C-alpha positions as CSV (number, residue, x, y, z in Angstrom):
1,M,0.0,0.0,0.0
2,S,1.6,3.3,-1.1
3,D,1.5,6.5,0.9
4,I,-0.9,9.3,0.2
5,Y,0.5,12.7,0.8
6,V,-1.7,15.5,2.1
7,V,0.0,18.7,1.0
8,G,-0.6,22.5,0.9
9,H,0.8,25.2,-1.3
10,K,4.2,26.7,-1.9
11,N,5.4,29.1,0.8
12,P,3.1,27.4,3.3
13,D,1.2,29.5,5.8
14,T,-0.3,28.2,9.0
15,D,-3.6,27.3,7.5
16,S,-1.9,25.2,4.8
17,V,0.4,23.3,7.2
18,V,-2.3,22.7,9.8
19,A,-4.9,21.6,7.1
20,A,-2.5,18.9,6.0
21,L,-1.8,17.7,9.5
22,A,-5.4,17.8,10.5
23,Y,-6.8,16.0,7.4
24,A,-4.0,13.3,7.5
25,N,-4.8,12.7,11.2
26,L,-8.6,12.4,10.4
27,R,-8.1,9.9,7.7
28,N,-5.6,7.8,9.8
29,A,-8.0,7.9,12.8
30,S,-10.7,6.6,10.4
31,G,-8.5,3.6,9.5
32,D,-6.7,4.9,6.4
33,R,-3.2,4.5,7.8
34,E,-1.4,5.5,4.6
35,Y,-2.0,9.2,4.8
36,K,1.0,11.5,5.5
37,A,1.0,15.2,6.1
38,A,3.6,17.1,4.0
39,R,4.7,20.7,3.2
40,L,6.5,22.1,0.2
41,D,8.9,24.6,1.8
42,Y,10.2,26.1,5.0
43,I,7.5,27.1,7.5
44,S,7.1,30.6,8.9
45,D,7.9,31.7,12.4
46,E,4.2,32.1,13.1
47,T,3.5,28.5,12.1
48,K,6.5,27.3,14.2
49,R,5.1,29.1,17.2
50,M,1.7,27.5,16.8
51,L,3.2,24.0,16.3
52,R,5.4,24.5,19.4
53,M,2.4,25.8,21.4
54,F,0.4,22.7,20.9
55,G,3.3,20.2,20.8
56,F,3.6,19.3,17.1
57,D,6.5,18.7,14.8
58,A,6.5,20.2,11.3
59,P,5.2,17.8,8.7
60,M,7.7,16.2,6.3
61,R,9.0,18.3,3.4
62,L,8.0,17.1,0.0
63,K,10.3,18.7,-2.7
64,D,8.5,17.3,-5.7
65,V,6.3,14.4,-6.8
66,R,8.0,13.3,-10.0
67,T,8.0,9.5,-10.3
68,Q,11.1,7.9,-8.8
69,V,12.6,4.5,-8.8
70,S,11.0,4.0,-5.4
71,D,7.6,4.1,-7.2
72,I,8.5,1.1,-9.3
73,D,7.6,-2.5,-8.6
74,F,11.2,-3.6,-9.3
75,D,12.4,-7.1,-8.7
76,T,14.0,-8.2,-5.4
77,P,16.1,-11.2,-6.3
78,T,18.4,-12.9,-3.8
79,A,21.7,-11.0,-3.5
80,L,24.8,-13.2,-3.3
81,D,28.2,-12.8,-1.6
82,P,31.2,-12.7,-4.0
83,S,32.5,-16.0,-2.5
84,V,29.4,-18.0,-3.5
85,T,30.1,-20.6,-6.1
86,L,28.9,-20.5,-9.7
87,D,27.1,-23.7,-9.0
88,R,25.0,-22.1,-6.2
89,A,24.4,-19.0,-8.2
90,W,23.0,-21.0,-11.2
91,K,20.7,-22.9,-8.9
92,V,19.4,-19.6,-7.5
93,M,18.7,-18.3,-11.0
94,T,16.9,-21.5,-11.9
95,E,14.8,-21.5,-8.8
96,T,13.9,-17.8,-9.0
97,E,13.5,-17.8,-12.8
98,T,15.8,-14.8,-13.1
99,T,18.8,-14.2,-15.4
100,S,20.6,-11.6,-13.3
101,I,21.6,-11.4,-9.7
102,P,23.3,-8.6,-7.7
103,V,26.5,-9.5,-6.0
104,V,27.0,-7.6,-2.7
105,N,29.8,-7.0,-0.2
106,A,29.4,-8.1,3.4
107,D,27.9,-4.7,4.3
108,G,25.2,-5.0,1.6
109,T,26.8,-2.5,-0.8
110,L,27.2,-3.4,-4.5
111,Y,30.1,-5.5,-5.6
112,G,28.9,-6.3,-9.1
113,T,26.2,-8.2,-11.1
114,L,26.1,-11.8,-12.3
115,T,24.1,-12.8,-15.3
116,S,23.4,-16.1,-16.9
117,G,25.5,-14.8,-19.8
118,D,28.4,-14.3,-17.5
119,I,28.2,-17.9,-16.4
120,A,28.0,-19.1,-20.0
121,T,31.0,-17.1,-21.0
122,F,33.0,-18.4,-18.1
123,N,32.2,-22.0,-18.9
124,L,33.1,-21.6,-22.6
125,N,36.4,-20.1,-21.7
126,T,37.3,-23.2,-19.7
127,I,37.3,-25.2,-22.9
128,E,40.3,-23.4,-24.2
129,Q,41.9,-23.0,-20.8
130,P,41.1,-26.1,-18.7
131,Q,42.7,-24.9,-15.5
132,I,41.8,-23.3,-12.2
133,S,43.7,-21.0,-9.9
134,D,43.4,-20.6,-6.2
135,L,40.1,-22.5,-6.1
136,P,38.9,-22.5,-2.4
137,L,39.0,-26.1,-1.2
138,F,35.9,-25.4,0.8
139,N,34.0,-24.5,-2.4
140,L,35.3,-27.5,-4.2
141,L,34.3,-30.1,-1.6
142,G,30.8,-28.6,-1.4
143,V,30.2,-28.7,-5.2
144,I,31.5,-32.2,-5.9
145,E,30.2,-33.7,-2.6
146,G,33.8,-34.6,-1.7
147,R,35.8,-35.4,1.4
148,I,39.5,-35.2,2.0
149,I,41.1,-38.6,2.6
150,K,44.7,-37.3,2.6
151,D,45.6,-33.9,3.9
152,P,49.3,-32.9,3.5
153,A,50.8,-31.0,6.5
154,D,51.6,-28.0,4.4
155,M,48.3,-28.0,2.4
156,S,46.8,-24.6,1.7
157,D,43.1,-23.8,1.7
158,S,42.9,-23.7,-2.1
159,V,44.0,-25.7,-5.1
160,S,45.4,-24.7,-8.5
161,G,46.4,-26.4,-11.7
162,N,45.6,-27.8,-15.1
163,I,42.6,-30.1,-15.1
164,I,43.5,-33.6,-16.3
165,I,40.9,-36.4,-16.8
166,A,42.7,-39.8,-16.5
167,L,40.5,-42.2,-18.5
168,P,41.7,-45.8,-18.7
169,A,42.2,-45.6,-22.5
170,N,44.7,-42.8,-22.3
171,E,46.5,-43.4,-19.0
172,E,49.9,-44.1,-20.6
173,S,49.8,-41.0,-22.9
174,L,49.1,-38.5,-20.1
175,M,51.9,-36.2,-19.3
176,F,51.9,-34.5,-15.9
177,K,54.3,-33.7,-13.2
178,G,54.3,-31.5,-10.2
179,Q,51.8,-29.3,-8.5
180,D,50.5,-27.5,-11.6
181,N,48.0,-30.3,-12.2
182,I,44.7,-31.6,-10.8
183,V,44.1,-35.2,-11.8
184,I,40.6,-36.7,-11.9
185,C,40.4,-40.5,-12.1
186,G,38.3,-43.5,-11.3
187,D,39.3,-46.8,-9.7
188,Q,42.7,-46.8,-11.4
189,P,45.5,-47.9,-8.9
190,D,48.3,-47.3,-11.4
191,M,47.1,-43.8,-12.1
192,M,46.7,-43.1,-8.5
193,K,50.3,-44.2,-7.8
194,R,51.6,-42.2,-10.7
195,A,49.8,-39.0,-9.6
196,L,51.1,-39.4,-6.1
197,D,54.7,-40.1,-7.3
198,N,54.6,-36.9,-9.3
199,E,53.1,-35.0,-6.4
200,V,50.3,-33.4,-8.4
201,S,48.5,-30.6,-6.6
202,C,45.3,-32.6,-6.2
203,L,44.0,-36.1,-6.9
204,I,40.3,-36.5,-7.1
205,L,39.1,-40.1,-6.9
206,C,35.7,-40.6,-8.4
207,G,33.2,-43.3,-7.4
208,S,31.9,-44.4,-4.1
209,D,33.4,-47.9,-4.3
210,I,37.0,-46.9,-4.8
211,Q,39.6,-48.4,-2.6
212,A,41.7,-45.5,-1.5
213,G,44.4,-47.6,0.1
214,T,46.9,-46.7,-2.5
215,A,46.6,-43.1,-1.6
216,K,46.9,-43.8,2.1
217,Q,50.2,-45.7,1.5
218,Y,51.8,-42.5,0.3
219,S,51.6,-40.6,3.5
220,E,54.7,-38.5,2.6
221,S,53.2,-37.3,-0.7
222,R,52.4,-33.6,-0.9
223,T,49.3,-34.3,-2.9
224,C,45.8,-33.6,-1.6
225,V,43.6,-36.5,-2.2
226,I,39.8,-36.1,-2.4
227,Q,37.2,-38.7,-2.8
228,T,33.7,-38.1,-4.4
229,P,30.8,-40.3,-5.2
230,L,30.3,-38.6,-8.6
231,D,31.7,-39.9,-11.9
232,P,34.8,-38.3,-13.5
233,L,32.8,-36.6,-16.3
234,K,30.5,-34.8,-13.9
235,V,33.4,-33.8,-11.7
236,S,35.3,-32.4,-14.6
237,K,32.3,-30.1,-15.3
238,L,31.5,-29.2,-11.7
239,I,35.0,-28.4,-10.7
240,Y,34.7,-25.1,-12.6
241,Q,31.4,-24.4,-11.0
242,A,33.2,-24.3,-7.6
243,T,34.8,-21.0,-8.7
244,P,33.6,-18.0,-6.7
245,I,31.2,-15.8,-8.7
246,S,33.5,-12.8,-8.0
247,R,35.7,-14.1,-10.9
248,A,32.8,-14.3,-13.4
249,C,30.6,-11.4,-12.5
250,S,30.8,-7.8,-13.9
251,H,32.1,-5.4,-11.3
252,G,33.7,-2.0,-11.2
253,D,31.9,0.6,-13.4
254,I,28.4,-0.8,-12.9
255,V,25.3,1.2,-14.0
256,A,23.1,1.3,-10.9
257,F,20.2,3.5,-9.8
258,H,19.1,4.9,-6.4
259,L,15.6,4.8,-5.0
260,S,15.5,8.6,-5.2
261,D,16.5,8.8,-8.9
262,Y,13.8,10.1,-11.2
263,I,12.3,7.8,-13.8
264,D,12.8,10.4,-16.6
265,D,16.5,10.3,-16.0
266,V,16.6,6.5,-15.6
267,K,14.8,6.0,-18.9
268,E,17.4,8.2,-20.7
269,I,20.3,6.2,-19.3
270,V,18.6,2.8,-19.9
271,L,17.9,3.6,-23.5
272,K,21.6,4.3,-24.1
273,S,22.7,1.1,-22.3
274,R,22.9,-2.5,-23.5
275,F,22.3,-4.1,-20.1
276,R,19.0,-5.9,-19.3
277,S,19.0,-5.5,-15.6
278,Y,20.3,-2.8,-13.2
279,P,20.9,-2.8,-9.4
280,V,18.7,-0.6,-7.3
281,L,20.4,1.0,-4.2
282,D,19.0,2.7,-1.2
283,E,20.3,6.0,0.4
284,N,23.1,4.0,2.1
285,D,24.2,2.5,-1.3
286,K,22.9,-0.9,-0.2
287,V,21.3,-3.1,-2.8
288,V,17.5,-3.5,-2.5
289,G,16.6,-4.9,-5.9
290,T,17.0,-4.8,-9.7
291,L,15.1,-3.1,-12.4
292,S,14.7,-3.8,-16.1
293,R,13.3,-1.9,-19.0
294,Y,9.8,-3.4,-18.6
295,H,9.6,-2.0,-15.1
296,L,9.7,1.5,-16.5
297,L,6.6,1.0,-18.6
298,R,3.9,1.3,-15.9
299,P,5.4,3.0,-12.7
300,R,3.1,3.8,-9.8
301,H,2.4,7.5,-9.5
302,K,2.5,9.3,-6.2
303,K,-0.9,10.0,-4.7
304,L,-1.9,13.4,-3.4
305,V,-4.6,15.2,-1.5
306,L,-4.3,19.0,-2.2
307,V,-5.4,21.3,0.6
308,D,-5.6,25.1,0.7
309,H,-4.9,25.5,-3.0
310,N,-6.0,24.3,-6.5
311,E,-3.7,26.3,-8.7
312,A,-0.8,24.7,-10.6
313,A,1.6,27.6,-9.9
314,Q,1.1,27.0,-6.1
315,A,1.3,23.2,-6.3
316,V,4.2,20.8,-5.7
317,P,6.6,20.4,-8.7
318,G,6.0,17.4,-10.8
319,L,2.2,17.5,-10.3
320,D,1.6,16.2,-13.8
321,Q,3.3,12.9,-12.8
322,A,1.1,12.4,-9.7
323,D,-2.4,11.2,-9.1
324,I,-4.6,13.8,-7.4
325,L,-7.2,12.0,-5.3
326,E,-8.9,15.0,-3.5
327,I,-8.9,18.8,-3.3
328,I,-10.0,20.6,-0.2
329,D,-9.8,24.4,-0.6
330,H,-11.5,27.8,0.0
331,H,-9.9,29.7,-2.9
332,R,-11.2,30.5,-6.4
333,L,-11.2,27.6,-8.9
334,A,-8.0,27.7,-10.9
335,D,-6.2,25.5,-13.5
336,I,-5.4,22.1,-12.0
337,Q,-6.6,19.3,-14.2
338,T,-7.0,15.6,-13.4
339,T,-7.2,12.5,-15.6
340,Q,-10.2,11.1,-13.7
341,P,-13.1,12.4,-11.5
342,I,-12.0,13.2,-8.0
343,Y,-13.5,14.5,-4.8
344,V,-13.4,18.3,-4.6
345,R,-14.6,20.3,-1.7
346,N,-14.4,24.0,-2.2
347,E,-16.4,26.3,0.1
348,P,-16.5,30.1,0.6
349,V,-15.1,30.3,4.1
350,G,-12.1,32.0,5.6
351,S,-9.9,29.0,6.2
352,T,-9.4,25.5,4.8
353,T,-9.1,24.2,8.3
354,T,-12.8,25.3,8.9
355,I,-13.8,22.9,6.1
356,I,-11.7,20.1,7.6
357,G,-13.2,20.7,11.0
358,E,-16.6,20.1,9.4
359,I,-15.3,16.9,7.8
360,Y,-14.3,15.8,11.3
361,R,-17.8,16.4,12.5
362,E,-19.3,14.5,9.5
363,H,-17.1,11.5,10.3
364,G,-18.1,11.5,13.9
365,V,-14.5,12.1,15.0
366,T,-13.5,14.7,17.7
367,P,-10.0,16.0,17.3
368,F,-7.8,15.4,20.4
369,P,-7.2,18.6,22.4
370,Q,-3.8,19.5,20.9
371,M,-5.0,19.0,17.4
372,A,-8.1,21.1,18.1
373,G,-6.0,23.9,19.5
374,L,-3.7,23.8,16.4
375,M,-6.8,23.9,14.1
376,A,-8.2,26.9,15.9
377,S,-4.9,28.7,15.5
378,A,-5.0,28.1,11.7
379,I,-8.5,29.6,11.4
380,L,-7.5,32.6,13.5
381,S,-4.4,33.1,11.3
382,D,-6.2,32.9,8.0
383,T,-9.1,35.1,9.1
384,V,-6.7,37.6,10.9
385,M,-8.5,37.1,14.2
386,F,-11.9,37.1,12.5
387,K,-11.2,40.6,11.0
388,S,-10.7,39.5,7.4
389,P,-13.6,40.0,5.0
390,T,-13.2,36.3,4.1
391,C,-14.2,35.4,7.6
392,T,-17.7,33.8,8.0
393,K,-19.9,32.8,10.9
394,R,-18.8,29.3,10.3
395,D,-15.2,30.2,10.8
396,I,-15.9,31.9,14.1
397,A,-18.1,29.0,15.4
398,M,-15.6,26.4,14.4
399,A,-12.7,28.2,15.9
400,E,-14.6,28.7,19.2
401,R,-15.6,25.1,19.3
402,L,-12.1,23.9,18.7
403,A,-10.6,26.2,21.3
404,K,-13.1,24.9,23.8
405,I,-12.0,21.3,23.1
406,A,-8.4,22.4,23.5
407,G,-9.0,24.1,26.7
408,V,-7.6,27.5,25.6
409,T,-9.1,30.9,24.7
410,I,-9.1,32.7,21.4
411,E,-7.2,35.5,23.1
412,D,-4.5,33.1,24.3
413,I,-4.0,31.8,20.8
414,G,-4.0,35.3,19.3
415,K,-1.3,36.6,21.6
416,E,1.0,33.8,20.5
417,L,-0.1,34.0,16.9
418,F,0.7,37.7,16.3
419,D,3.7,38.1,18.5
420,S,4.9,41.6,17.7
421,S,8.6,40.8,18.5
422,A,8.8,37.8,16.1
423,S,9.8,39.8,13.0
424,D,12.6,41.9,14.6
425,S,15.4,39.5,13.9
426,K,14.2,38.4,10.4
427,S,15.6,39.7,7.2
428,A,13.3,41.4,4.6
429,E,13.8,38.3,2.4
430,Q,12.6,36.0,5.1
431,L,9.6,38.1,6.0
432,I,8.5,38.5,2.4
433,G,9.0,34.9,1.6
434,A,7.1,33.6,4.6
435,D,3.7,34.1,3.0
436,F,4.3,34.7,-0.7
437,K,2.1,33.5,-3.5
438,E,2.4,33.8,-7.3
439,F,-0.6,34.4,-9.5
440,H,-1.0,34.3,-13.3
441,I,-3.8,36.6,-14.4
442,A,-4.6,37.5,-18.1
443,G,-1.0,37.0,-19.1
444,Q,0.4,39.0,-16.2
445,I,2.6,37.3,-13.6
446,L,2.0,38.7,-10.1
447,G,3.7,38.0,-6.8
448,V,1.9,39.0,-3.6
449,S,3.3,38.7,-0.1
450,Q,1.4,39.4,3.1
451,I,2.8,40.1,6.5
452,I,0.3,40.1,9.4
453,C,1.4,42.5,12.1
454,V,0.2,44.6,15.0
455,D,2.3,47.7,14.2
456,S,2.4,48.5,10.5
457,E,4.2,51.8,11.2
458,K,7.0,50.0,12.8
459,M,7.3,47.7,9.8
460,L,7.3,50.6,7.5
461,Q,10.6,51.7,9.0
462,R,12.1,48.9,6.9
463,K,10.4,50.1,3.7
464,N,13.7,50.7,1.8
465,E,14.9,47.2,2.8
466,F,11.6,45.7,1.6
467,I,11.6,47.6,-1.7
468,E,15.2,46.5,-2.4
469,T,14.3,42.9,-1.8
470,M,11.2,43.1,-4.0
471,Q,13.3,44.5,-6.8
472,T,15.7,41.6,-6.6
473,M,12.8,39.1,-6.6
474,R,11.0,40.8,-9.5
475,K,14.1,40.8,-11.7
476,K,14.9,37.1,-10.8
477,N,11.4,35.8,-11.4
478,G,10.2,38.1,-14.2
479,Y,7.2,39.4,-12.3
480,D,5.1,42.1,-14.0
481,M,4.2,43.3,-10.5
482,I,5.2,42.5,-7.0
483,I,3.2,43.5,-4.0
484,L,3.8,43.5,-0.2
485,M,0.9,43.7,2.1
486,L,1.7,44.9,5.7
487,T,-1.7,44.0,7.2
488,D,-2.3,45.6,10.6
489,V,-4.6,43.6,12.9
490,L,-5.1,46.4,15.4
491,I,-6.1,49.3,13.0
492,E,-7.6,46.9,10.4
493,G,-6.0,47.9,7.2
494,T,-3.0,47.3,4.9
495,Q,0.0,49.4,4.0
496,L,0.6,48.2,0.5
497,L,4.1,48.4,-1.1
498,Y,4.5,47.6,-4.7
499,L,6.7,47.6,-7.8
500,G,5.1,47.9,-11.1
501,N,2.8,50.2,-13.1
502,D,1.4,53.0,-11.0
503,D,-1.8,53.1,-13.0
504,T,-2.5,49.5,-12.1
505,I,-2.7,50.5,-8.4
506,R,-4.5,53.8,-9.1
507,F,-7.3,52.2,-11.1
508,A,-7.6,48.9,-9.2
509,F,-8.0,50.6,-5.8
510,N,-9.2,54.1,-6.8
511,I,-6.4,55.7,-4.9
512,E,-3.4,57.9,-5.7
513,P,-0.2,56.0,-5.0
514,K,3.0,57.8,-3.8
515,D,6.5,56.5,-3.6
516,N,5.4,52.9,-4.4
517,Q,3.0,52.9,-1.4
518,V,-0.7,53.2,-0.5
519,W,-2.8,52.8,2.6
520,L,-5.8,50.6,2.1
521,P,-8.2,50.9,5.1
522,G,-10.2,47.8,5.8
523,V,-8.2,45.7,3.4
524,M,-7.2,42.5,5.3
525,S,-7.4,39.7,2.6
526,R,-5.2,39.0,-0.3
527,K,-7.6,36.5,-1.7
528,K,-10.8,38.6,-1.5
529,Q,-9.6,42.3,-1.6
530,I,-6.4,42.3,-3.7
531,I,-6.5,39.6,-6.3
532,P,-10.1,40.2,-7.4
533,M,-9.5,43.9,-8.0
534,L,-6.4,43.2,-10.2
535,T,-8.2,40.4,-12.0
536,A,-11.1,42.7,-12.9
537,L,-8.6,45.4,-14.1
538,W,-6.4,43.1,-16.2
539,G,-9.2,40.7,-17.3
């Protein structure tokens, strides 16, 4: 079961963050455990204060929702250690019906990859070069079901040499001497004696009924003698399969992908590569599976619930690659499109959290006290303590009900919400960016920031700093106009700073601007009192 992310808009405000937390909590409390609250960017000081007041951590940050390797149902074959034998690796491939296996180090990181083609190539090379080098004795005994019947004192833990099959018909013609040979024979006493006399590296006696007395008589020989119940032909083939897969697999410059890699980038690399399978690594570079071309055909898309917005410019990057399941909002309908019908709840209230509070009631779920207090703070924030023209009786009733559940007063929340000292240590860029939204209206690109305060005159002392920051932002992002609203809760109005055409401000608000500034009494809402006026003018 994949996660469903509940996420608000860019430059998240308190309502956006709390709406995501509250709705995810509701769905999880109702049994849908896969919902996760998320945010798109850094949260404001105001939101931090509210989270801290009611004991919450900020939701996870979701940078984008482009499809990643983690969204693919990739294969999870058995990963093998480099010391595993080719024989064992082939059996694993056969049992799991796969043609490629990742080879991993002891810590789980990637060593290489082994394919059925690698095994075939290794076997074919043994025809021209019938020899083995430093073959671990432990591996050999396991593959040929052997046991050591003569163990020289100076014997190492590996064997090396040319492979010689001593058949009865060609015993006399065989030429071997010294430890560069491994002799495989059946019940052939003369051959046994000859091999021991020449002190070959290893003598493998094939057949369960062989009398190994000849070998035992040569106790001073430096030859390792092994007995196996298998016949010489089978041993001659299996001996190569005792080789560690580290000698046959591809390693070094391996094309691999991480769970966080984007499918668009993966496709581009895969199309230029000749490999059929690629290791998948986690954030610690440990192997978690393999992917092939066919895995890229139908990846799972991330699933989203959008809260407090329904405009593509405000949404998480990569939205076109995600599946939107629901939209819960209180703004104008914008331009987000979906590939199938979805649940949309858009109501003319002052806060998205008010709508989510109604959904709690409809589901018969009472938010726990801390959540109720946090939800009340979001309503107060978005309605500017009920003074915004967007505020409705429903907002007031819901905030009061939630505050009662939380055991706090509206005044207590308001004091913490609009802490007058909170902005003193912040730069102009931080203050403007805390609640900034971008709008596309009739071909015009507009950026609007709002700072809620209790002393707009004090904020105006930083006008030059604000204007300079706005100029930088306008040039960087190509805005036709950029506006900063210094909304004063106490005197109920907005000192509006702007960069753009003076006539736009003059005709939109029927007021004469001066020095890129106007005072708009009674203006508290960006959504209801600023954007509609500009839309009417430009539209």
